[in-house]
N, C-alpha and C positions, 0 to 999 in steps of 0.2 A: 470325658471328664478332666478338667484342667487341674493341675496341681499349683498351689500357691507357692510362690518362691519366699523361702524362709531368709530373712536378712541375717549375714552373720554378724555377730556382735564383736566389736572391736575388743581386743584384750585390754583390760583396766591397767592403767598406768601405775606402778608401784608408788607408794607414799613416799619412799626415800628418793624417788626420782624427782617428784614435786619439790621436795626440800631442797635438792641440790640445784634445781632451777632457781629457787628463790634466793639461795646463797650466792648465785652467780651476779646478783645485782646488788649484793651487800658489799661491805668492807673487806669481806674474805674472799672475794672473787679471784683476787691472784694467786692465793694459795691454794683454792680449789681448783683452778685451771690446771696446775702443775702436779696435782695429787691424782693417783690411779685408785679408782674405786672398785672394790670387789664385793658382790653380794651373792654368794652361791654356797654349796654344801661341801665344797672342796676344802674349805677350812672350818670344820666342825666347832660350834661354841655350844655352851649350855643354853637351856631354853630362855633364861633371864637375861643373858648378855646382851649388850647393846653393840658396841664396836671396840675395835683398838686401831692403833695407828703405828706404822714403822718409821724408822730413821730415814728410810729411802723414799718416803712420800706415798707409801701405799696404805690405803685406808681399807679396812675389812669390816663389813656390816653383817649383822646375823640375819640371814634370810627368813628364818623362823620366828623372829619377834615381830608381833603386830602392834602397830602404833599409828597414830595420825601424823600427817606430814610435819606439823608444827613441832612435835616431840622429836621427829627425826631430825628436823633442822637444828635444834637445841644440841643434840648428841654429836652430830657431823661437825657442827661449828666448835663443840668442846674439843674434838680430835684435831680439827685444823689449827685452832689456837696453840695447842701443844706444838705443832710443827712451826707456826709463826713467831711464837715467842722463844724459841730455842730451847725448850725443856728436854728434848732428846739428847742429853749428853751422856756419853758411854761411861764415863767415870762415875756417875750418880744415879744410873736406873737400877741399881740394886740396892739403893738407900731407901728404905720405906719413908723416912721423913721428907726427902725430896720429892718423892712421888705424891705423898699428900699434900705437901706445900704447892705443888704445881697444879694439882686439882682443885684446891681451895682458891688460887688466884684466877684460875680459868672460870670457876663457878662464880665468883664475884664479879668478873668482867661481864659474864652472860646475863646475870641478873641486872647489872646496872644498864647495859646496852639494850635489854629487852628483844634480844635475838631467840626467836623461836618461843617454845612453851615449856617451861620446867617440867619434866616428869615427876610423878608424885614421889619417888624414892629420893629425889634430890632437893626436897623441900626443907629438909633440916637446917637448924641455925648453924652459922659458920662459927667454929670454935675460937678463932682468932680474927683480929681486924686489919692484919696485914694486906697490902696492896701489891707488893712485889714478891718475886720468888725467893730471893735472898734473905729478905726479912721475915718472910713466913717460915722459911727453912730454920732460921736461927731461933725463932720463937718455939717451933715445934721441938727442938732438940732440948729445950729446957723444960718441956712437959712430958710427963709420963705417956706412954703409947695409949693407955687406956682413957686418958682424957683428950685424945684428938678427935673424938666425936665420930659420927657417921661417915661411912666412906662415900666419896664423890666420884669414884672412878666410874667409868662407863662398863666396866666388868665387875661380875659379881664376886662375893666372897672376899673382897679386898684385893684381887688380883689387879696387876697394873694394866693400864690401858695404852701404855707406850712400851714398844719393842724395838732394841737394837738390832739393826741388820746390816749395817754398814754405812759408810760416810755418804751424805746425799750429794747428788750432782746439782741440784738446785739450792740457791740461797732463799730459803723460805722465809727467814727474818726480813731480808730485802723486800721480798714480794709483799709481805704484810705491810711494810712501811709505805711501799709505793700505794698500795690500796687504800691506806689511811690518807695519804696526801690526795689522792683523787676524789675521796669522799669530802674532805675539807674544801677542796676546790670547786666542786659542783655545790656545795652549801652556801659558798660565797656567791657563786653565780645565781642560785636560786634566790638568795636574800636580795639581790639586785636586780631581779625580775628578768633574768636570762634564763635560757634552757640549758639543762645539763650539758657538760662538754662531750662526754661519749657514754655509750651504754654498749651492752652486749650485742645488739643487732648491728650497731655501726661497724665494729671491729671483726665480727664474724670469725673468731677464732684466731685473730692476728695479734694475739696478746704480746709476743715478743716485740712487735713493731710499736705498740703502744708504750710498752717499757723503755723502748729506746727513744721515743718522743720524750717522755718523762725525764729520761736521764739528762737530755740537753736543757730542760727547763731548770732542773734542781743541781746539776753538777757541771755545766759547760757554760760559763756566762758568756762567751764570745758570741754564742747562737741561741742562748737561752730566750732573749726578749723576742727574736724573731721566731723561734718554734712555738712561743706561748700564744701568738697571735694567728697562727694558721689554722684553717679548718681541714680536716681530714675526711676524704671520701672513699669509703671502701665499698666497691660496686663492680661486679663482674660486667654488667651491661655497659658501664661508662667505660671501663677499661678495654673492653673488646671494641668500642665505638672509636676510641681515641687511640686504638693500637698500642697500648700500654703493656710492656713486658713486666716490669717490676714496679716502677712508680714514675710520676710526671708531676710537674708543677706549674701553676698559673700564677706569676708574680703579681699580676694586676688584681686578681680576685683573691689573692692569698689563700690559695686552695692547693692541697696536695692530693692527687689521685693515686690510691693504691690497688694493685691488682691482688684480690684475696687469695688467688692459688698461687702466689710467689712463695716458695718455700725457703724462707732465709732465717738465719739464726739472729738472735738479738744483737750481737756484735756486727753482723752483716747489715741488719737494718740501721745502726748507728752511722755506718759508712753511707748508706743510700740516702738516710734522711738528711746528713750533714751536706752531702752532694746537692741535694734539691734546695736546703736553705741557702747555700752558697749562690747557686744560680739566681735565686730571688733577690737576696740582699745585695749582690754586686749588680743588679739591673742588666743581666745578660739579654733580657728580651728588647729592652729600649736601646742598647748599645749594638744591636745588630745593624740597624741603620738600613743601608742599602746592600747589605751582603746577602749572600744565599742563606736562608736560614738553616737548612740542614747541616750544611758545611760549618756554618758558625756554632751550631749546636755541638758538633763534633769537636771543634776547637775549644770551646770552654770545657767540654767534658774532660779532654786530656789535661787541661791546666789544673782544673779542680781536683782530679784525681791524684795528681803528682802532689798537691798540697796535702790532701787528707793523709796520704801515705807518710809524707814527711812528719806530720803532726801526729800520726798514731791514732787516728779517731776510728775506733771500730776496726772491722775486717773486710777487705775488699772482696767481693763477690767474684767468681770466675768470670762472669759475663761481661764485666766492665772493662772499658777500654782504656789502655795505658800503654805509652810508648816513652822509653827512656830518652830517646833524643829530643823530645820536646819539653824536657825539664827545664825549670827557670825561665821560659819563655813566656811572654805575655799571649793573652788569647788573640790579638790582633796578628801578631807574628806567626803564631800557629796557623790562623786562618789562611794567610798567603802561602804557607807551606802546603796545607792540606789541599788548596785549589789546584796544586800541581798533579794531583791523582784523584780527580773527581769520581770517577768511575768506582774506585776502590772504597773510599770514604763514604759514599752516598748510601751504600748497602751494607755498612758495617754494623751499624746498631741503630735501634728505633729512636726517634726524637723523644726526649723526656722534658723539653721546654717548650710551654704553650705561649704563643705569641698573642698579644692584644693590639687593639688599634689606638690607644690612649698616649702610647709613648712614656715619656718622663713625667707628664702633668697629669695623668689621670687621677681621678678622685674616687674614693670608695667610702660610703656612708658618710659623705661631707669632708672626708680628710684625704690628704694628698698622700698617696701611696709612696712616692719616692721620699717625701719627707720622713715618713715612719721608717723606711729601710735606713736612710742615713743616720737618723737618730739612734735606732736599735743597735746598728753596727758599730757606730763610734763610741757609745757608751758601753757596749760589751767589750770592745777591745780595750778600753780603759781599765775596766773592771778585771778583765782577764790577766792584764799585765801588773796591775798593782797587786793581785793576789798571788802571783807567780803560778798560774794554772797550766804552764807549759809554753813550749817555745814555737812561735809561729814562723812561716816562711816570710822572707822579706819581701816578696813580690806580693803576697796577699797584704801585708801591711801598707805597703805602697798603694795598692788599689783602694784600700778602706780610706786612707787620707786623701786620695785623689776624688773619691766620691762623697767625701764629708762636706764638701761645697756643692750647692745647688747647681744644677746645669744651666748654661747661658740660654736664654731666649733667643729664637731666630732673629727677632727685631734688632735685638743688641748686636748679634753676629753680623748683621746686615749693615748696621751702623759702623762697626769697626772696618768692614770692608770698604764703606765709602770714604772713612778716614784714610785708609792706605791709598786710595786712588785720587783724592783730592787734598793737596795740602793746604793749610790755611793761607789765605791771601794777607800779606802784609800791608798794613795801613800806614799812610803818610801824612805829615802834617802840611798843610799848605795855606798861603794866603789868598788863593784864588776865591776862596769863600771863607767869610769871616765866621769866627765862633762868636758866641755871646760874650759881650763885655761884662766884666765884672763891675758891679756898682761902686766899690770902692775906687777903682781906676778906669772911668768911662772912656778916656782919652787915649788908652793904651790897646791897640788891636791886637788880637789873639788868633793864630791859626787854628783851623778845623782839620779834624781827621777824615780822610777820604781814602777810597781804593781806586786803584787804577781800572778804569772802564775797559779797557782792551783785554786785561787780564780776566775780568768778569765774563766778558762775551765769550771768550775763547774755551771756557770751562764748559764741557759738554760730555754727556754718555749716551750711549744707546740702549733701547729697551726693545726686546723681541718677545712679543706677547702671543702666547697661544689662545686663540679666540674659537676653537672647534666646538665649543659648547660643553665640553665635558668638566671644565673648571667651575667649581662651586662660586657662587656670587659673592658669598660672604667672604670666602678666603680671598678672592681676587679683590674685593674692594679693600680689604685689610692691607694687601701686598701694595695696591696702588697708593692707598693713603700714607702708608709707611714711606715709600719711596719720594712722594711729594714732600713730606715734612723733612726727611733727611737732606733731600737735594736742597731746599730753601735754606736749612740751617747751614749748609756748607758752601752758599753763595753759588749754587749751581743752578742757573736759570734756563738752561737749554737742554732739551731730551729729544733725541732723535728716535722716533718711533715707527715700528714696523708690526703690524698684525699678520699673523700667519694661522692658516688652517689648511685648507686644500691648496691654496696659493699665498702669495705674499702680497700685502697691501701697504704701501709706503704711506704713512701720514706725515712725513716730514719732520721738521723741528717744532716742538710744541713746549708750552709751559708745563712744568711738572704737576701743577694742580689742575690742568686741563685734560689730562689723560684718561681719567675716570669717565668724564662725560663723553668721550669720543669712542669708547669700546663699543664695539658692534660685532655680532656674529656674522662674518661676511660669507664664508663658503660652507661647503657641507662635505661630509665624508671625514676621511682620515686627517691627521695632522702630519704636514710636511714643513719642517722649520729651515731646512738647509737653503731654500731659495731666498729666505729672508737674510741669513748671513751672508749670502753671495751678494746680495743687492747692496749691503752695507759696505763690504769689501770693495765692491767697484765703484762706489761713489767717491768721487776725489775731493768733494767738498767735506766729507765726513774723515775726521783726523784719524790716522792709522793708530795711534796710540790712545785713542778714547775707549774706555771700558764698556763692555756689553754685559747687561743684566738680561738673562733668558728665563722668563716666567712660563713654566709648563707644567701639566700634569704627569709628565713621563711617558705618556702614549705617543712616542714619536720615534723615528728612524735614528741612525747614528749621525751625529753632527761632526763636521770638520771645521776647526777654528785654527787658522794658522798660528800667527803670533800675537793675536790680540788678547789683552787681558779680559776675562769673563768670569761669570758666576751664575749659578743656577738657583732659582727660587720654585720649590715643588711643594705640594701638599704633604703633611705628615703621613707617613705609611706608604707612599708612593716611591717607586725607584726608578731611576733611569735605566734604560736598557743597554748601557754601554758604561764602561768605566770613566768617570768623568775627570779631566785634567784641571778644571777649575774648582773652587770651593762650591758646595751644595748646602743650601739653607732650607730647611724644611719648616713651613709656616703651618701653624695650628690655631 
């Protein structure tokens, strides 16, 4: 005979626990987070008592009191408001008028805000109309005690629900103020049709990190605008997948990824968040260019940490990288020094900078990301200095001013390179060909402007074009079109063209506008560009001082160019496998 398995009933969740969960989504969540709740018989109370709170943030509930969760929510909120409003003052907790005034102010607030359900014993009419503690205290002192009305304390027989046990470690008044700011901010976002900024599930207990973020928005104007526009992602799986030890930032997505198991104080979180905000605002991801990403990240970390120590922002965690010898150096100089010991710096700390593919001109939700960072940082700097909010390092100010101007596009940089290689040809007036005669004096011949034909014919440059098939057609067409227009504008009508992939294919001298129509994929396999360079160097008809423009995707071997002026044109995000001696233009 088989026996039926009896399902074990799960223990019923206490009503006060339901109330606490609901308060964690209210304006009191900051105070509730820092409060230690006790509900056991180790601290005996009478049967009708509800709860009391101590100055150190300990909340004691009566385990023998039975009530629905809505009434527990009212009672717990009553005690939390005592903490958040600063009612637990050692010099006044023995004054009955002060205790009654605080209870009346809290009761009025809870009735107006509709938090929880008022228990029946607290439904009496309030004896005074004051909304502040000091005002209520002054009014009660003018009245005899028998006219104070019913007691609104959460303890019976008029006993106080506030007990002094020592100076608190947390600033509960600031916590309540921050919670109100969060509620107001989310109300505005909801009115605008946006989702609330954060909730308890998002932060997963990392409330010190959230408070640090809010501090930047409300109290640190240099990075306030940057911090307000970032989205925080607190997820163990994401942190594990991206190998994030504490935090990482994606400047292009305007997201900061937080490792929820990082155990830092609020001051340490200020340091970490300021570090990530500066990574993004100074566009360290786009400034990496063809440098090794990990070593560039290390160089930027060292520079930022030195600035934050000098500025006194938060407290530096123990695991953060800092070296005194790199102080007052720009990131580019630090990178060159870091590259001298690659093996050591490669494994010294995990990357906290997530690179993207869009470079300077990436857009997010229709807006240009770089323009946002430039505007936010520039305005923050002006406001920071006008309000005298603290001394900033000179190198940081210089970088902000340098980044205040938008970056130059690759085609403009290429045009400047053409200007350096080909000086304008001087025009001369000559009677060999007459200019148009003026109608007032048709009998007077006038000279025309002309350029020396020999000087025009001698202007030539070389183009070494990678035709291995890995170059995108759109980028290749943009590059060739730009070259043709700039060459024509500078009176350069001759271009020596060499196609290269698996071998070199000499196309001879061509007109700039004819290059695009002649491009064909000739060979197969890898790209070998050195034979094309050797072909031009060996040609006696090609001038030794003619500049050379190399268009490649970067998937090539090391190139050897002797004394010829040259430049590289590569797609954005690609890097050359060797340190180039000539300028590199990245087309996008």
